[in-house]
N, C-alpha and C positions, 0 to 999 in steps of 0.2 A: 689420385696419383701422388706419389711422394714428391716432396719439394725438390729433392735432388734430381729426380727424373725430369721434372718440369724444367728445372734450370738447365740440364743437359740438352733438352729439346730446344730451349730458347737460344742457347749458345750455338747449337748446330744451325738454327735458323739464321742467326747473325752471320755466321761464317758463310752460309750459302748466299745470302744477300751480297756480302762483300765480294765473293767470287763471281757472282752473276754480273756485278757492275765493275769488274776489273779492278777492284780495290785490294785484292788479296795478293800479297807479294810472295815471290818464290824464294827470295834471299832475305835473311834478317838484316836489320840495321847493324852498324858496327857495334862491337861489344861495349864501347864507351857510351853508347846511347842508353844502355840498360843501367848505367851507373848514376843516372840523373837522380837528384834529390827533390826535384819539383813534382808536384801532383801531376798525374797523367804524363809524366816525362815531357812536359810541354816545351822544355828547352832543347830537347834532343830528338823528339819524334813527332811526326804528324799524328793527328787524332786517330786516323785509321790504322797507323802502325801500332799505336798504343793498344788499340782494341785487339789487333791480331797477335802481337808478340808479347803482351803483358796480361791484359784483362782475360781473354779467352783461356790461355794456358793456366793462369793462376786459379781461375774459377774451376776449370776442369780438374786441376790437381786437388783442390779441396773436395770435390765430389769423389774422385778416385780414392783419396785417403780417408774418406768418411769423416772428414774434419768438420768442425762447426762452420756454418756458412755465416757471412756477414749478416747483420740484422737490419742494416739500413745502408743504402748506397744512393748516390745522386750523380749519375754520369750524364744524363740527358742535358742539364744546363750547360755543361762544358761543351758537349757535342753541338748543341744549338748555336753556341757562339763560334767555336772553332770551325764548324762546317756550314756556317750560315749561307754561304754562296754555293754550296755543293748541291747539284741537282738531285742527288739521291738521299739527301738528309731524311726526308720522311720515312723512307724504307728502312734506313739504318736505325732510326729512333724506335720503330715498332717493337723489335725484340728487346731492345735496351729498356724501354719503358715497362715491358712485361716482367723483365728481371727485377727492376726496381720495385714494382708492386709485389712481386712474389717474395722478395727478401724483406720487405717492410712489414708484410702481413705475417708475423711470426705466430 
């Protein structure tokens, strides 16, 4: 299976897990939240907001545009810290770690 197809599958899996655990929001954060200069928009968004409103759409846009994919990402360390008290952290990490492995194995 093509890397892009696997990535799309893992992004869909992440979205499904977020929806299943009521972490998927119907309304986006304020526009100003998207103007953050911090990694993961950590000063303006919760980790799950960043996943939903920035990470998933940007990765999906790369797939749709047939643009080059990142060759290495490390999101799980941030999520492990930001969501360390969250009961569904293991489920959220599963597709994220698949994405990290996929994009690192060029």
